[in-house]
N, C-alpha and C positions, 0 to 999 in steps of 0.2 A: 129551948125549942127548936126542935129540926123542921127545916125549911121543908112545903111539900113540891117547889119550884124541881123541874127534871132537866136535865141538860138534856138538849136536842142532837143525838148521834145520827151521824150521816152513814148507815153501814152499807152503804151502797162502795162505797173505795173501799171494802174488804171483805163484803160477804155476796154470795149471790140472792138479791133480794125476791126475785120473780121465778116462779115456777117455768119447769122448762117447757116446752109447746109436748107434746103428749104421743108425736111420732118420733122423739130424741128417746123415750124410753127404751125405743127400739135396739140402742146403744148395749146396754145391760140384761138384755129381754133373753139370751141366750142363757148367759151366765144363770140368770135366776130361774130358768127352766132345768136347766140341767143341777143343779142343785137342790130344787123343790123334789125332780122328779127319781134325783138320785136318793133323797131320804127318805121317801115312799117306798123305792124298793129294798132301801136298808132296813126299815120294821117290818115288810114281808119276807124278809129274804128266806126263811124257811117254808113260805108255801111258793112253792119253786114252779109247778102247773101256772100261776099267776104273776110270774116275774114277765114272762115275754108281751102276756097280755096288758101290762102296764107300760112293759120298756118300750116297744114297739112304736103306741103310739105316740109316746114321748118323744123318739126319735124324729117320727113324722113331724111332729107341732116345732121338734127344733128345726128341723128343713123347713118350712114355711116363716118362720120365725126369721132364719136366715136369711131366706127370697126377700123376704119385708124390708130386712136392713140395705140389704144390696141397693133395692131400687130405690131405697129411700136416699143414697147416698149419692147412687149416679144423678139423683133428680138437684139433690142440693149441696153435693160436694162435701168435704171432710165436715163431720160434726162430732162435736165432744159434749158429755157431760159430765160433771165434776160432781166428788162428792163431800157431802158433809159442808156444801154450801158456801164455803172457803173460794174467794178466788183463785186461780193457779195463779201463782204455781205452788202456794200452800194446799190448796185444794188436790187431793188426789182424781188425775183427770183420766176420761176412757173417751180416746178418740177414734176415730173411724175413722179407714179410705178407701177408695176402691182395692188398694191389695189387701188389708185386713180384711174387708167384708167379704171380697170375692172366695180368701183362702177358710175363711170362717163359713161360707156356703156349702165349698169344696167336700170342708171337712165332716160336716155335717149329711153332706148325700155317703162318704165312705161311712160313716158310724151307721147308717140306717142300716146299711146293704148287710152291715158287718152283726147289727142287732139282730136280722133277719135271720143269718146263717147262724148264728152261735144258737137260736133256739133248737135248730138242730145237732149242732156241732158241741156244745159244752153238754153234759151230763147234769142229773140232778145235784151231783158233788160239787159241782163246779159254780152251778147256780145257788147252793145251799153257802158257799164260801164266797160270793159276792161279784160273781163276772158282771150283772148290769149294775148293781151298784158301784164298782170300779169304772165302768163302760164311764158310767155320767160323771164320773169326777174327773177320772181324764179328759171327756170332752168339755167339762169346765175348764180344764186349766188349758186346752188346745185354744179353744173359744175366746179366754181371758188374755193367754199371750196373744193373740190374733189382733185386739180390739182393747186392749191398753196404751195409755200415752203417757206414763212413768214408766221408767226404768227398775227400781225397785218392787215395783207392782210386776212386773216381767218376771224378775228373779221369783218373785213368791207364786206366779203362776206356773215357772217351772218344777215349781218344787211340787205345787198339786199335781201337777199330772205325771212326774218322777214318783210321788208315793201311788198313787194308782195305778203306773206302769209294774212297778213293782211286784203288785198285787195281783195284777194280770198276768203278770210272766211267771209266778210260781204258784198258777191255780191248778192242782192234782199232788203239787207237792213230789214230784217225781225226780229222780235222780239226774238227770238229764237237763231238767229244768233248775235246778239248786245250783246245777254249776253254771248252765248260761245264765243264771241272775246273777250270782256274784261277779260277773266278768263285766256284763249289763253296768251292775251297781258302782262296780268299781271307780270304771273309765268316768260314769254320767257323775259320781260324786267329786273326783276332783274337777269338772270341766266345771260342775254347779261353783265349787271352789274357788277359781281362777272367775267367772261371773262374779261373784262375790266380793272379790279382793278387789277385781276393776272398779265396782260399781261404788266401792268405801273410797277410791283414790280420786274419783271422777265426784265424789259429790265433797270430795276435800279443797278440791279447786273450785269447782264452778258453784257448790251452795244450793244446789237444784238437782234435781232429777228428770222433772219435767222436761219431756222430749221437745215438746216446741218451744220451752223456754232457754234448753241447749240447743238448739237448732240457731235460734238468734243469736247466744253468746258467742256459740263456738269460734267462728271467723273472727274474733277477735281478741282470742286467745292463743291461736294457732303457733306463734313465735313467743308468749310468755309465759306457758306450760307446758309440762310434761307430757303435750294430749298423744304423742306418739306411743308413748310407753301403755297409756289407756287403752288403746285403741287395739295394740296388739295382742294382749292382752284377753278382750274381746273378742280378736279374730280366732284366736287360740283356742279358749274357749267354745265358742260356737261352733269352730269346724271340730269340734271333740264332738259336740252333741250330732253334728251333723252326719259323723262319721266321715269325716272327710281325711283324706292323704296326710300325714303317717299314721293319724292315731284313727285309723276305722278299723281295725283287727277284732276289736269287742260284737262288732254287730255280725258278721256271718258265725260268730260262734256262741249268738246267743238267739237269732231270731227265730232257728227252725226249733226251738226248745219247748215254747209253749204251744196250746192247743191251735190250730190253722187261721181261725179266725182270730185269734191275739195276734199272733205271726201276720195277718193280712192291717189289722189296726196300727201295728206299731210301722210297719212299712209305709203303711200310706199316710201318717200322720207324723208320725215323731222327729223324722229328722227334717222334714219341710217347717217346722216349728224353728230348728237352727239354722236353717237356709231363710227362714224370715229373720229374726232375730239380728244377724248378718246383715240384710238387708235398713235395715233399719238404723242401724247402729253407721255403718260406713258408707250409707249412700243419704239418709236424711238427714241423720246429724252431725258427721266427721269426713264432708269427703274432701277436704286438700289432704289428711291422713292417708285416705282410701286410695289418694292418687301417686301417695309415696307407696304404699304399700301395692300396688297394680300389678306389679310382674310377680311379687311372690303369691298373690291371692293367683293368679292365671296359671303359673307352676304348678301350683297344688289342685287345680280343675285340672290341670292334664293330668295330671301323673293318677289322679283319683279316679276320673272317667276310663281311664285303660288299663290301669292295673286291676281295677272294677271287671271290664269287659272280659280281660285275660283270668281272671279269678273265674269266672263264671265258664271259661272253656276248660277249666279245670275240672268242673263236678261233675258226679255223676248220683246227685243228689237232688232232689227237685228243688227243695225247699234251700237248700244251702246256696246252690244259682242263683236263684232268686234274690238272696240276699247280698251276694255281690254284683248286682243288677241293679239294686237302690242304691249301693255303693257311685256305682257307674253314674248314674243318672244324679247324683249331687253335683259329682265333678260337672256335668254338663250347666246344671246350676251357676257353680261358681262361676263359670267362663263367663258368664253374662255380667255378674257381680264385681268381675274384674275389668270388663270393659268399661259399665258405667256409662254408655250411649243412651239415648232413648231405645235403640232397636235391642241392645243389647239386655237393659233391663226389663223390655215388655218380652223379650222371650225367656227370660228364667221365672217370671212370672207365670205366662203361658204353659212353658214347660213341667211349674211348680204344678198345676192344675192336672196337667196330664200326667205326672208321676201319683200323684195323691191317688187318682182315679184307676191308671192301667194297674200299678203294685199294689191295690187293693184287691182288685178283679184278677188277676195271678194268683196270688196266694190262694183267694177261694177257690180257683182254679185246681190247683195244686190237691189242695185236700180234696175238691171232689174225684179226682186224677187217682188219688191215692188208694179211694175207698174203693174205685172200681176196678182198680189193679193188685190192691194190694201192698200196695207201698208206696214208698220216695222214689225208690232205684229207678235209673233209667238206664243200666245196664243191661236188663233183659227186657227184650221185646214185649210189649203189652198188645199190642191188638187195641189200643183203645177206638180205633177208626172203624172198625167192623163193630163195636159191642154199644159205642156211645157217640154214637156222629154229632148230634147236639154239640155234647161238649167237648170232640173236638175242633169242630166248626166254630165255637167262641174263643176255643185255647187260638186258635191259630190266625184269627183276628187280633187276639192281646197281644201273641209272637210279632207279629206286623208292628202293633202299634209301638210296643216298646225298642223294637229295632231303628223307627222311625220312620217306615214306609209309608207311601203313600194307599190308601188315601183316608189313613187316620190319624187319631189326634197327635200322636209324637213326630210325625211328618213337619207339620210348619213351625213349632217352637226352633226345630236343629237346623230348618231353614233361616228362621232369621238370625238364629245368632251366628251360625255362618256367615252370611251378608254381613253382620256388624262386625266378625271378626275381619273380612275382606277390606272394610270399609277404612279400617283403623292398621291396615297393614300386617295384621298378627296374621298371615296366612297358617302358621306355626299351629295356631290353636285351633282354627278351622280345619284344618286337616287333621287333630286330634278329634274333633267332633266326626267327623265323618269316619274314620280311622273305629271310635268306640261303638256307629251303627253296624259297621261293617262286621266287626270282631261280635257284636252282640245277635246277628243275624246267623252269624254263624251258631253259636252255643243256643238258641233257642231251635234253631232247626236240628241239631241232634235232640234233641227230647221231643221233636215232634219227628222226627224219622222212628227213635226207638221207642218210647213211650205210646205213641198214637198211629205211626203207618204200619208199621211193619209188625204181622200177626204174631202170636204168642207161640211161642217153640216149645214151650215145655209141653210135659208130656202128659199131664193131665192138667189143661186150659181150665181158670176158674171162672165159675157158673157169672154171669152178669150179676153186676149188684145194682137193683134200682136206685135211681135219686132222684127225690122230694122237686116236684114241681116248684113247691111254692118254698120252701127252706133253704133247697139247693139252688134251682135254677132262676129262681125270680129275683135276689139282688145281684147274680150275676148277669143276668137280661140287663137288668137295670142299668150296673156299673158300663158294661160293653154296648151299650145304646147311646151313654154318652160318649163314650167313645170313638165310633163311630158318626154319630150325629155332628161331636166336632172335627172331625177331620174333613166332612162330607161341607159343611157350612159355618167355617173358621170365623166369620165376617164379625159376627158379634163379641166374643171372645179377644180377637185382635183388638178391636174399640174397646174395650175394657182394660185389656193391659197396655194399649197404648197410653190412654188417660190416666192410669195409674204409675204410670213412669215417670209421666210430668208429674204426676204430685208427687213423686219420692224425690224425683230431682231438682225440681223448684217449688219447693217446700211453703212457700207463702199462703196461701190456701189454706193446707196444714196448720201454721200459724196463727191466721188468723180465726182458726174455726175455736181455737183456745184462748189467743188473747184478740178481741174483738177490736177495732181501732176508738182508741180514745178511751181504753180501759186499762190499758196499763202499759208504760211509757219504759 
C-alpha cells in the first residue's frame, strides 16, 4: 500500500518562491508592449490608414514605460527579474542599471519621432509590407539588448533587431535598397557568427552566461583560461556591428538606400547597440582583458573618428555624408571605452545619448531638405534658408550639435572625453577628438553653405514645397528641443552618466541585484 506521506522540499534553495514587486515588472514591460503592439499592427497590416493611429500611441506608451523604468532604477539601483522561477544563474535574468535604462528611454524617444515622421514618409505600400510592425519588432530587439542580463539572450535580441532591420531596409524593393541590404546583411551576419562563436567558447570555459555570474567568476580565471581569445572575438564582433574601423565600409554603403525614416532609426539606434554590448563585455565582465586591449581600442577609436570625419568631407550627397558622421561618432564613443576611467565611461554614455537623438534628427532633417529642394545632392545651391527658414534654423542647431559646439548637447561629452584623455596622458586621443570636431564642422558647414544659405541659381527655381507641421516638423522639433535642453542644462544627464559609470566599473550593486547576499555562494 502506497504511503500518503510527502517529503517536504525546500524550493527556496533552487526557485523563486515569492512574487516580484509590482514595480519590477517595468523591467520587461518595454518588451511586452513592443510585442503586443507589433502583433496588433501585423494583424491590421492591410488597414494602412489605421496603422499610424495604433502605432503612435503605442510608441508614446513605450516612452512612458521607459521613463518609469529609469525612475525606478534611479530610486532603487539595478533591478533584476528572472524568468521561469529558477534562481540565477539557471533562470534567464533581465537586469537593468542606469546605463540600460537611460539608453532604452533614449531609443524610445527616437522611435517615437520616427513613428510620427513615418506617417508621412512611408506610403501605403510600405505600411502594407510592414513598416510599423517591423519598427516595433526592432524596438523589442533594441530594448531587449539593453535590458538583458544574459549574454546568450543578448545574442537573441541582436538577431531580433537584425531580422526586423532587414525587413525595414528592403521596404520598397528598389535596386539600391537590395544592394545596400546585401552589404549590410553580409557584414552583420559575419559579426553575428563571431558573436555566437565567442559565446559558445565562453560557456565552455565558465559554464554560465549570466552576466552577473561571469562578473563574479572572471577575475579568478584571468590566468587559468584563454579569456583574451574570447574577449578579442567579442571586440571584433561588436566593432563590426558598431561600424568601427576597419570594418565600417558597410554603413555608408547601405544607410542611404532605404526610406529616410528607416535611415534615421538605423543611425540613431543600431550602431549604439553594438557600442553598448562592447561596454558590457569589456567594462563590466572582463576589465582585466580590456586593460590589455586598451591601446588597440584607442587606436581603433582614433582611426574611426578621423576617417569618418574625412569621409564626410568628401561627400556631395547629404545622406552619405551623415553615414560617415555616424561612423565618426562611434570612434568618439570607443575612446571612452579605451580609457575606462569614470570620466571616460561617463563621456561615452553621455555621447551615446546625444548621438541617438542628434543623428536621428539629422536624417529626418535631410529628408525634409530633400523634399523641399528636390534631392539629396549638395553640389548645387538650393536656397533653403529663403524658402524654409524654420527648417534651416533647426538644421543649423543640429549641425552645431553634431560638431560638438556649444551650447548644444554634443559639447559636453566631448569636453568630458578630452579631459579624461588628458588626465591619463593620452594627448593624442584628445587631439583626435578635437580634430574630429573641427573636420565635422567643416563638413556640415559645406552643407549649410550650399544647400541652405546660397540662393537657388537654376534658371527655373523649384516651387517651395510645404512641409507638414505635425508629421514633419513635430518629430524634428521634439528631438531638436532635447538637443538644446541637454546642452543648456546638462547637469541631470551628467549625474545619470556618472552614476551609470560607477555601476559599470564597480559592479557590486549589479551583482547583488541578481544574487542577493546569502542566496548564492
